[in-house]
C-alpha positions, 0 to 999 in steps of 0.5 A, spaced: 490 492 475 488 489 469 481 484 470 483 484 478 490 482 476 497 488 477 500 488 471 507 488 473 504 481 477 501 477 470 508 480 467 512 477 472 516 485 474 516 486 482 510 493 482 509 497 488 503 499 490 500 505 495 494 501 497 494 495 501 489 492 496 494 491 490 497 486 493 492 482 494 491 483 486 498 480 485 503 487 487 508 485 491 509 491 496 505 496 497 506 502 502 502 508 503 497 511 507 492 506 513 486 508 509 482 507 515 485 512 520 484 516 514 476 515 513 476 517 520 481 523 520 476 526 515 470 525 519 473 528 525 475 534 520 467 534 518 465 534 525 469 541 526 466 544 520 458 541 523 459 544 530 461 552 527 469 551 525 470 555 519 474 551 514 480 556 513 481 556 521 482 548 520 490 546 521 492 542 513 492 535 516 497 530 513 496 522 514 498 519 522 499 512 520 502 508 514 501 501 512 506 496 509 504 490 505 509 485 503 506 479 498 510 473 500 506 469 494 508 474 488 515 474 491 516 467 491 514 467 484 518 472 482 525 469 484 527 463 480 531 457 481 536 460 480 536 466 484 534 461 490 541 457 488 544 463 489 542 466 495 542 459 498 550 458 497 556 458 501 559 463 502 
């Protein structure tokens, strides 16, 4: 990101990123783990360790939830009038 904007959006290119925060900076699509859920999983893991479970005895955990964010504002700005006519043309 450059100055709070995603480079692809600045150049008029579609961009896909891993975190929802990038969508507010101009990314067209973000798809990645739900950070709130990941933090909750981490605190549960730490809780088990602090209660005496050996880290070696804990299973490796993968993210449980993912989120997809589509930035409609960026999508509309990337579509030229020519593309709009092609989509709306009768077939």
